[in-house]
One Martini backbone bead per residue (centre of mass of N, CA, C, O) as a GRO file, in nm:
protein
  370
    1UNK     BB    1  -4.108  -5.574  -2.075
    2UNK     BB    2  -4.104  -5.891  -2.194
    3UNK     BB    3  -3.821  -6.124  -2.098
    4UNK     BB    4  -3.990  -6.350  -1.919
    5UNK     BB    5  -4.068  -6.643  -1.736
    6UNK     BB    6  -4.238  -6.776  -1.509
    7UNK     BB    7  -4.348  -7.067  -1.353
    8UNK     BB    8  -4.664  -6.985  -1.384
    9UNK     BB    9  -4.653  -6.918  -1.685
   10UNK     BB   10  -4.553  -7.180  -1.791
   11UNK     BB   11  -4.774  -7.357  -1.697
   12UNK     BB   12  -4.971  -7.222  -1.900
   13UNK     BB   13  -4.830  -7.273  -2.155
   14UNK     BB   14  -4.843  -7.587  -2.131
   15UNK     BB   15  -5.147  -7.619  -2.134
   16UNK     BB   16  -5.189  -7.486  -2.424
   17UNK     BB   17  -4.967  -7.711  -2.552
   18UNK     BB   18  -5.099  -8.000  -2.515
   19UNK     BB   19  -5.207  -8.036  -2.819
   20UNK     BB   20  -4.925  -8.126  -2.948
   21UNK     BB   21  -4.961  -8.402  -2.870
   22UNK     BB   22  -4.880  -8.594  -3.166
   23UNK     BB   23  -4.706  -8.427  -3.299
   24UNK     BB   24  -4.493  -8.329  -3.571
   25UNK     BB   25  -4.181  -8.279  -3.694
   26UNK     BB   26  -4.108  -8.066  -3.968
   27UNK     BB   27  -3.925  -7.820  -3.856
   28UNK     BB   28  -3.597  -7.675  -3.801
   29UNK     BB   29  -3.483  -7.376  -3.626
   30UNK     BB   30  -3.156  -7.154  -3.595
   31UNK     BB   31  -3.119  -6.825  -3.641
   32UNK     BB   32  -2.993  -6.801  -3.341
   33UNK     BB   33  -2.867  -6.766  -3.070
   34UNK     BB   34  -3.117  -6.861  -2.849
   35UNK     BB   35  -3.294  -6.956  -3.115
   36UNK     BB   36  -3.588  -7.169  -3.152
   37UNK     BB   37  -3.769  -7.358  -3.400
   38UNK     BB   38  -4.082  -7.534  -3.415
   39UNK     BB   39  -4.235  -7.726  -3.664
   40UNK     BB   40  -4.569  -7.856  -3.680
   41UNK     BB   41  -4.786  -8.139  -3.714
   42UNK     BB   42  -5.132  -8.153  -3.618
   43UNK     BB   43  -5.377  -8.358  -3.585
   44UNK     BB   44  -5.664  -8.150  -3.690
   45UNK     BB   45  -5.475  -7.862  -3.675
   46UNK     BB   46  -5.201  -7.848  -3.806
   47UNK     BB   47  -5.000  -7.586  -3.794
   48UNK     BB   48  -4.713  -7.528  -3.571
   49UNK     BB   49  -4.540  -7.261  -3.394
   50UNK     BB   50  -4.240  -7.264  -3.202
   51UNK     BB   51  -4.090  -7.037  -2.977
   52UNK     BB   52  -3.736  -7.012  -2.852
   53UNK     BB   53  -3.604  -6.816  -2.591
   54UNK     BB   54  -3.339  -6.883  -2.429
   55UNK     BB   55  -3.401  -6.800  -2.095
   56UNK     BB   56  -3.712  -6.690  -2.147
   57UNK     BB   57  -3.904  -6.794  -2.404
   58UNK     BB   58  -4.229  -6.966  -2.477
   59UNK     BB   59  -4.427  -7.003  -2.788
   60UNK     BB   60  -4.703  -6.962  -2.987
   61UNK     BB   61  -4.699  -6.880  -3.332
   62UNK     BB   62  -4.739  -6.709  -3.660
   63UNK     BB   63  -4.456  -6.655  -3.727
   64UNK     BB   64  -4.232  -6.696  -3.951
   65UNK     BB   65  -3.951  -6.822  -4.031
   66UNK     BB   66  -3.633  -6.765  -4.091
   67UNK     BB   67  -3.424  -6.772  -4.367
   68UNK     BB   68  -3.151  -6.978  -4.281
   69UNK     BB   69  -2.858  -7.108  -4.236
   70UNK     BB   70  -2.775  -7.393  -4.100
   71UNK     BB   71  -2.637  -7.503  -3.833
   72UNK     BB   72  -2.502  -7.768  -3.664
   73UNK     BB   73  -2.733  -7.794  -3.453
   74UNK     BB   74  -2.965  -7.791  -3.646
   75UNK     BB   75  -2.877  -8.047  -3.803
   76UNK     BB   76  -2.881  -8.232  -3.568
   77UNK     BB   77  -3.173  -8.214  -3.496
   78UNK     BB   78  -3.289  -8.300  -3.773
   79UNK     BB   79  -3.163  -8.580  -3.754
   80UNK     BB   80  -3.290  -8.672  -3.480
   81UNK     BB   81  -3.610  -8.525  -3.520
   82UNK     BB   82  -3.719  -8.614  -3.786
   83UNK     BB   83  -4.066  -8.667  -3.757
   84UNK     BB   84  -4.110  -8.654  -3.475
   85UNK     BB   85  -4.300  -8.737  -3.193
   86UNK     BB   86  -4.486  -8.583  -2.944
   87UNK     BB   87  -4.569  -8.746  -2.639
   88UNK     BB   88  -4.467  -8.516  -2.434
   89UNK     BB   89  -4.553  -8.207  -2.241
   90UNK     BB   90  -4.358  -8.055  -1.975
   91UNK     BB   91  -4.307  -7.953  -1.645
   92UNK     BB   92  -4.051  -7.922  -1.408
   93UNK     BB   93  -4.219  -7.895  -1.184
   94UNK     BB   94  -4.158  -7.542  -1.089
   95UNK     BB   95  -3.984  -7.495  -1.319
   96UNK     BB   96  -3.790  -7.343  -1.597
   97UNK     BB   97  -3.870  -7.643  -1.753
   98UNK     BB   98  -3.891  -7.814  -2.056
   99UNK     BB   99  -4.033  -8.129  -2.155
  100UNK     BB  100  -3.959  -8.332  -2.449
  101UNK     BB  101  -4.116  -8.624  -2.558
  102UNK     BB  102  -4.040  -8.880  -2.766
  103UNK     BB  103  -4.092  -9.137  -2.926
  104UNK     BB  104  -3.994  -9.470  -2.963
  105UNK     BB  105  -3.836  -9.430  -3.236
  106UNK     BB  106  -3.642  -9.205  -3.093
  107UNK     BB  107  -3.584  -9.176  -2.783
  108UNK     BB  108  -3.616  -8.857  -2.692
  109UNK     BB  109  -3.499  -8.571  -2.498
  110UNK     BB  110  -3.604  -8.228  -2.438
  111UNK     BB  111  -3.443  -7.952  -2.280
  112UNK     BB  112  -3.572  -7.632  -2.168
  113UNK     BB  113  -3.415  -7.347  -2.057
  114UNK     BB  114  -3.559  -7.043  -1.876
  115UNK     BB  115  -3.291  -6.971  -1.725
  116UNK     BB  116  -3.068  -6.763  -1.738
  117UNK     BB  117  -2.876  -6.866  -2.000
  118UNK     BB  118  -2.966  -7.119  -2.094
  119UNK     BB  119  -3.095  -7.419  -2.274
  120UNK     BB  120  -3.029  -7.707  -2.498
  121UNK     BB  121  -3.124  -8.057  -2.440
  122UNK     BB  122  -3.016  -8.366  -2.567
  123UNK     BB  123  -3.151  -8.694  -2.494
  124UNK     BB  124  -3.188  -8.982  -2.383
  125UNK     BB  125  -3.392  -9.208  -2.201
  126UNK     BB  126  -3.150  -9.176  -1.968
  127UNK     BB  127  -3.034  -8.869  -1.959
  128UNK     BB  128  -2.822  -8.869  -2.176
  129UNK     BB  129  -2.612  -8.661  -2.332
  130UNK     BB  130  -2.578  -8.564  -2.675
  131UNK     BB  131  -2.663  -8.255  -2.684
  132UNK     BB  132  -2.572  -7.894  -2.687
  133UNK     BB  133  -2.588  -7.565  -2.744
  134UNK     BB  134  -2.430  -7.522  -2.460
  135UNK     BB  135  -2.152  -7.545  -2.282
  136UNK     BB  136  -2.181  -7.611  -1.929
  137UNK     BB  137  -2.022  -7.512  -1.606
  138UNK     BB  138  -2.040  -7.613  -1.276
  139UNK     BB  139  -2.018  -7.716  -0.957
  140UNK     BB  140  -2.295  -7.906  -0.961
  141UNK     BB  141  -2.296  -7.894  -1.291
  142UNK     BB  142  -2.310  -8.057  -1.633
  143UNK     BB  143  -2.326  -7.941  -1.995
  144UNK     BB  144  -2.254  -8.231  -2.168
  145UNK     BB  145  -2.145  -8.477  -2.343
  146UNK     BB  146  -2.233  -8.785  -2.145
  147UNK     BB  147  -2.392  -8.656  -1.944
  148UNK     BB  148  -2.620  -8.625  -1.685
  149UNK     BB  149  -2.918  -8.477  -1.651
  150UNK     BB  150  -2.928  -8.185  -1.437
  151UNK     BB  151  -3.121  -7.987  -1.218
  152UNK     BB  152  -3.189  -7.716  -1.032
  153UNK     BB  153  -3.301  -7.728  -0.709
  154UNK     BB  154  -3.507  -7.627  -0.489
  155UNK     BB  155  -3.573  -7.622  -0.144
  156UNK     BB  156  -3.845  -7.460  -0.230
  157UNK     BB  157  -4.200  -7.488  -0.281
  158UNK     BB  158  -4.474  -7.294  -0.336
  159UNK     BB  159  -4.687  -7.559  -0.337
  160UNK     BB  160  -4.554  -7.669  -0.025
  161UNK     BB  161  -4.521  -7.433   0.152
  162UNK     BB  162  -4.511  -7.333   0.476
  163UNK     BB  163  -4.519  -7.130   0.761
  164UNK     BB  164  -4.269  -7.239   0.902
  165UNK     BB  165  -4.072  -7.219   0.657
  166UNK     BB  166  -4.120  -6.911   0.606
  167UNK     BB  167  -4.027  -6.810   0.877
  168UNK     BB  168  -3.743  -6.933   0.870
  169UNK     BB  169  -3.651  -6.771   0.624
  170UNK     BB  170  -3.691  -6.486   0.746
  171UNK     BB  171  -3.501  -6.531   1.001
  172UNK     BB  172  -3.235  -6.623   0.840
  173UNK     BB  173  -3.211  -6.405   0.598
  174UNK     BB  174  -3.319  -6.114   0.636
  175UNK     BB  175  -3.517  -6.034   0.415
  176UNK     BB  176  -3.723  -5.937   0.195
  177UNK     BB  177  -4.020  -6.107   0.143
  178UNK     BB  178  -4.030  -6.071  -0.163
  179UNK     BB  179  -3.750  -6.208  -0.226
  180UNK     BB  180  -3.814  -6.478  -0.114
  181UNK     BB  181  -4.062  -6.540  -0.299
  182UNK     BB  182  -3.904  -6.484  -0.580
  183UNK     BB  183  -3.647  -6.674  -0.524
  184UNK     BB  184  -3.683  -6.916  -0.322
  185UNK     BB  185  -3.973  -6.996  -0.470
  186UNK     BB  186  -3.999  -6.903  -0.776
  187UNK     BB  187  -4.216  -6.656  -0.879
  188UNK     BB  188  -4.141  -6.371  -0.886
  189UNK     BB  189  -4.168  -6.029  -0.856
  190UNK     BB  190  -4.462  -5.955  -0.929
  191UNK     BB  191  -4.612  -6.201  -0.764
  192UNK     BB  192  -4.488  -6.134  -0.500
  193UNK     BB  193  -4.615  -5.851  -0.466
  194UNK     BB  194  -4.908  -5.967  -0.482
  195UNK     BB  195  -4.889  -6.148  -0.231
  196UNK     BB  196  -4.849  -5.901  -0.042
  197UNK     BB  197  -5.109  -5.752  -0.114
  198UNK     BB  198  -5.309  -5.985  -0.043
  199UNK     BB  199  -5.198  -6.011   0.262
  200UNK     BB  200  -5.108  -5.726   0.384
  201UNK     BB  201  -4.791  -5.712   0.341
  202UNK     BB  202  -4.496  -5.577   0.363
  203UNK     BB  203  -4.249  -5.632   0.132
  204UNK     BB  204  -4.001  -5.518   0.341
  205UNK     BB  205  -4.031  -5.721   0.530
  206UNK     BB  206  -3.794  -5.940   0.731
  207UNK     BB  207  -3.995  -6.057   0.978
  208UNK     BB  208  -4.211  -6.294   1.061
  209UNK     BB  209  -4.485  -6.385   1.179
  210UNK     BB  210  -4.702  -6.641   1.214
  211UNK     BB  211  -4.950  -6.490   1.083
  212UNK     BB  212  -4.794  -6.375   0.836
  213UNK     BB  213  -4.723  -6.649   0.713
  214UNK     BB  214  -5.009  -6.757   0.671
  215UNK     BB  215  -5.101  -6.525   0.481
  216UNK     BB  216  -4.891  -6.589   0.264
  217UNK     BB  217  -4.968  -6.882   0.203
  218UNK     BB  218  -5.254  -6.809   0.109
  219UNK     BB  219  -5.168  -6.603  -0.111
  220UNK     BB  220  -5.009  -6.818  -0.286
  221UNK     BB  221  -5.253  -6.998  -0.345
  222UNK     BB  222  -5.434  -6.770  -0.475
  223UNK     BB  223  -5.236  -6.686  -0.707
  224UNK     BB  224  -5.135  -6.976  -0.830
  225UNK     BB  225  -5.476  -7.063  -0.863
  226UNK     BB  226  -5.580  -6.868  -1.059
  227UNK     BB  227  -5.762  -6.772  -1.293
  228UNK     BB  228  -5.710  -6.726  -1.620
  229UNK     BB  229  -5.661  -6.363  -1.746
  230UNK     BB  230  -5.504  -6.235  -1.970
  231UNK     BB  231  -5.276  -5.947  -1.954
  232UNK     BB  232  -5.193  -5.641  -2.090
  233UNK     BB  233  -4.947  -5.412  -1.986
  234UNK     BB  234  -4.976  -5.046  -1.988
  235UNK     BB  235  -4.792  -4.736  -2.063
  236UNK     BB  236  -4.842  -4.498  -2.276
  237UNK     BB  237  -4.867  -4.750  -2.504
  238UNK     BB  238  -4.653  -4.927  -2.343
  239UNK     BB  239  -4.533  -5.229  -2.287
  240UNK     BB  240  -4.460  -5.393  -1.969
  241UNK     BB  241  -4.664  -5.653  -1.958
  242UNK     BB  242  -4.750  -6.018  -1.902
  243UNK     BB  243  -5.030  -6.161  -1.749
  244UNK     BB  244  -5.261  -6.388  -1.608
  245UNK     BB  245  -5.382  -6.145  -1.430
  246UNK     BB  246  -5.519  -5.917  -1.255
  247UNK     BB  247  -5.335  -5.669  -1.074
  248UNK     BB  248  -5.285  -5.473  -0.815
  249UNK     BB  249  -5.000  -5.350  -0.896
  250UNK     BB  250  -5.169  -5.271  -1.186
  251UNK     BB  251  -5.415  -5.066  -1.141
  252UNK     BB  252  -5.276  -4.795  -1.295
  253UNK     BB  253  -5.298  -4.946  -1.562
  254UNK     BB  254  -5.322  -5.075  -1.854
  255UNK     BB  255  -5.578  -5.322  -1.950
  256UNK     BB  256  -5.568  -5.617  -2.176
  257UNK     BB  257  -5.756  -5.870  -2.277
  258UNK     BB  258  -5.670  -6.217  -2.348
  259UNK     BB  259  -5.763  -6.531  -2.417
  260UNK     BB  260  -5.441  -6.613  -2.418
  261UNK     BB  261  -5.118  -6.627  -2.324
  262UNK     BB  262  -4.996  -6.687  -2.603
  263UNK     BB  263  -5.135  -6.455  -2.752
  264UNK     BB  264  -5.003  -6.231  -2.577
  265UNK     BB  265  -4.716  -6.280  -2.644
  266UNK     BB  266  -4.747  -6.274  -2.957
  267UNK     BB  267  -4.853  -5.979  -2.971
  268UNK     BB  268  -4.559  -5.860  -2.856
  269UNK     BB  269  -4.324  -5.991  -3.030
  270UNK     BB  270  -4.226  -5.798  -3.239
  271UNK     BB  271  -4.098  -5.609  -3.027
  272UNK     BB  272  -3.922  -5.824  -2.897
  273UNK     BB  273  -3.743  -5.925  -3.129
  274UNK     BB  274  -3.591  -5.664  -3.152
  275UNK     BB  275  -3.478  -5.655  -2.870
  276UNK     BB  276  -3.320  -5.930  -2.890
  277UNK     BB  277  -3.150  -5.863  -3.130
  278UNK     BB  278  -3.018  -5.621  -3.004
  279UNK     BB  279  -2.896  -5.765  -2.772
  280UNK     BB  280  -2.722  -5.968  -2.934
  281UNK     BB  281  -2.560  -5.744  -3.075
  282UNK     BB  282  -2.451  -5.618  -2.805
  283UNK     BB  283  -2.291  -5.872  -2.717
  284UNK     BB  284  -2.103  -5.884  -2.967
  285UNK     BB  285  -1.991  -5.595  -2.929
  286UNK     BB  286  -1.877  -5.631  -2.638
  287UNK     BB  287  -1.684  -5.857  -2.714
  288UNK     BB  288  -1.509  -5.687  -2.907
  289UNK     BB  289  -1.434  -5.465  -2.710
  290UNK     BB  290  -1.285  -5.642  -2.512
  291UNK     BB  291  -1.070  -5.748  -2.707
  292UNK     BB  292  -0.960  -5.468  -2.781
  293UNK     BB  293  -0.885  -5.389  -2.486
  294UNK     BB  294  -0.678  -5.621  -2.449
  295UNK     BB  295  -0.485  -5.543  -2.676
  296UNK     BB  296  -0.427  -5.262  -2.577
  297UNK     BB  297  -0.312  -5.338  -2.298
  298UNK     BB  298  -0.081  -5.512  -2.417
  299UNK     BB  299   0.055  -5.287  -2.576
  300UNK     BB  300   0.111  -5.091  -2.343
  301UNK     BB  301   0.292  -5.299  -2.190
  302UNK     BB  302   0.504  -5.322  -2.419
  303UNK     BB  303   0.580  -5.036  -2.441
  304UNK     BB  304   0.681  -4.999  -2.154
  305UNK     BB  305   0.902  -5.215  -2.170
  306UNK     BB  306   1.058  -5.080  -2.418
  307UNK     BB  307   1.124  -4.818  -2.268
  308UNK     BB  308   1.276  -4.941  -2.029
  309UNK     BB  309   1.486  -5.075  -2.217
  310UNK     BB  310   1.580  -4.825  -2.364
  311UNK     BB  311   1.678  -4.666  -2.122
  312UNK     BB  312   1.888  -4.874  -2.025
  313UNK     BB  313   2.050  -4.885  -2.290
  314UNK     BB  314   2.120  -4.581  -2.310
  315UNK     BB  315   2.292  -4.570  -2.047
  316UNK     BB  316   2.499  -4.780  -2.149
  317UNK     BB  317   2.588  -4.617  -2.401
  318UNK     BB  318   2.694  -4.373  -2.253
  319UNK     BB  319   2.908  -4.514  -2.082
  320UNK     BB  320   3.063  -4.632  -2.318
  321UNK     BB  321   3.128  -4.352  -2.450
  322UNK     BB  322   3.279  -4.220  -2.184
  323UNK     BB  323   3.473  -4.518  -2.194
  324UNK     BB  324   3.607  -4.594  -2.454
  325UNK     BB  325   3.922  -4.571  -2.410
  326UNK     BB  326   3.928  -4.773  -2.165
  327UNK     BB  327   3.800  -5.021  -2.304
  328UNK     BB  328   4.009  -5.045  -2.546
  329UNK     BB  329   4.254  -5.104  -2.358
  330UNK     BB  330   4.146  -5.351  -2.206
  331UNK     BB  331   4.102  -5.522  -2.477
  332UNK     BB  332   4.391  -5.525  -2.567
  333UNK     BB  333   4.518  -5.653  -2.321
  334UNK     BB  334   4.352  -5.923  -2.344
  335UNK     BB  335   4.460  -6.006  -2.620
  336UNK     BB  336   4.750  -6.043  -2.518
  337UNK     BB  337   4.689  -6.243  -2.276
  338UNK     BB  338   4.566  -6.481  -2.447
  339UNK     BB  339   4.856  -6.571  -2.567
  340UNK     BB  340   4.980  -6.644  -2.263
  341UNK     BB  341   4.712  -6.715  -2.121
  342UNK     BB  342   4.469  -6.840  -1.943
  343UNK     BB  343   4.151  -6.813  -1.834
  344UNK     BB  344   4.225  -6.862  -1.523
  345UNK     BB  345   4.465  -6.665  -1.507
  346UNK     BB  346   4.321  -6.408  -1.590
  347UNK     BB  347   4.104  -6.406  -1.360
  348UNK     BB  348   4.317  -6.390  -1.133
  349UNK     BB  349   4.449  -6.110  -1.230
  350UNK     BB  350   4.148  -5.945  -1.222
  351UNK     BB  351   4.135  -5.929  -0.936
  352UNK     BB  352   4.028  -5.601  -0.850
  353UNK     BB  353   3.943  -5.470  -1.088
  354UNK     BB  354   3.782  -5.179  -1.175
  355UNK     BB  355   3.599  -5.306  -1.456
  356UNK     BB  356   3.698  -5.609  -1.463
  357UNK     BB  357   3.527  -5.912  -1.348
  358UNK     BB  358   3.533  -6.103  -1.629
  359UNK     BB  359   3.582  -6.410  -1.807
  360UNK     BB  360   3.439  -6.608  -2.020
  361UNK     BB  361   3.454  -6.903  -2.195
  362UNK     BB  362   3.370  -6.716  -2.467
  363UNK     BB  363   3.523  -6.443  -2.420
  364UNK     BB  364   3.351  -6.263  -2.243
  365UNK     BB  365   3.322  -5.922  -2.106
  366UNK     BB  366   3.290  -5.810  -1.773
  367UNK     BB  367   3.161  -5.484  -1.710
  368UNK     BB  368   3.205  -5.204  -1.471
  369UNK     BB  369   3.027  -4.900  -1.471
  370UNK     BB  370   3.000  -4.563  -1.308
   0.00000   0.00000   0.00000
């Protein structure tokens, strides 16, 4: 099941959406957290609907937006971008980030992050954040109002990496080469496996020779620059993936070619939408469960404390009960002494007493019972 886009898949999506440049924002919807819909009017092309599943997918669809009450973030975007024209749509480097630049009348930039937790960030023309869908703070960057937008850059780019750099990575990280290609170069797991298959290198190999590193670099260039022939990958009638072209790693699966990558994603979206809605419901349910569990733990702790306090008080009560006559006599003697002596004198006389240890300033008696 397709749950996210790789950087090279996003590159193809952007190519197919380039015709939206010059189109105007007609409507904006925010049906649920992490789900944004932009409805555009493109001159000569008519209406276009873009669905954005933040942190996961972005594509053109034919499905109409759900009619729901707009939340504060949606109302904010409508106010800021109503009737705005998209001047440019592009991918930031080879990252999973989409940049929407709006015309000079609006002078706004929207960044859509399709990795990790994902986010939607609206900035002014100087990249100063005006608003975000979700405030996020990390050690090296912060996404909140008035901060300058910065995105996490990878140390190595698959489009420029050379064999020396790749060999150094394999020597220093000592990880499976498929993981280095997928994560360190940001290509993604499936295409990383394809690159290893094309290069004829065991994907679990941990340290490359110079010759193997050169083969991998050539395979990266071949795979990432291959002509798009979008394919829906299925097994036993169930969609497993949507890829840019037929892959060696999927040679034993059912493969159905689709004219464009956007169409391929859109075709399976109905099933995906249900998946994401259920995922979101599950996240909310898990949050409620965690809160309930926290309350239960706090109540258990409180009950334990009360039981301990009760046990302690019960022992004190039992001692008082068994020594009631003695305590009564002591208190009677102290009442008589209070009429004749000062507090200081009484405490002096009580030194070494068997059960009375002291009398406080407010005439409370400290008793020790064995």
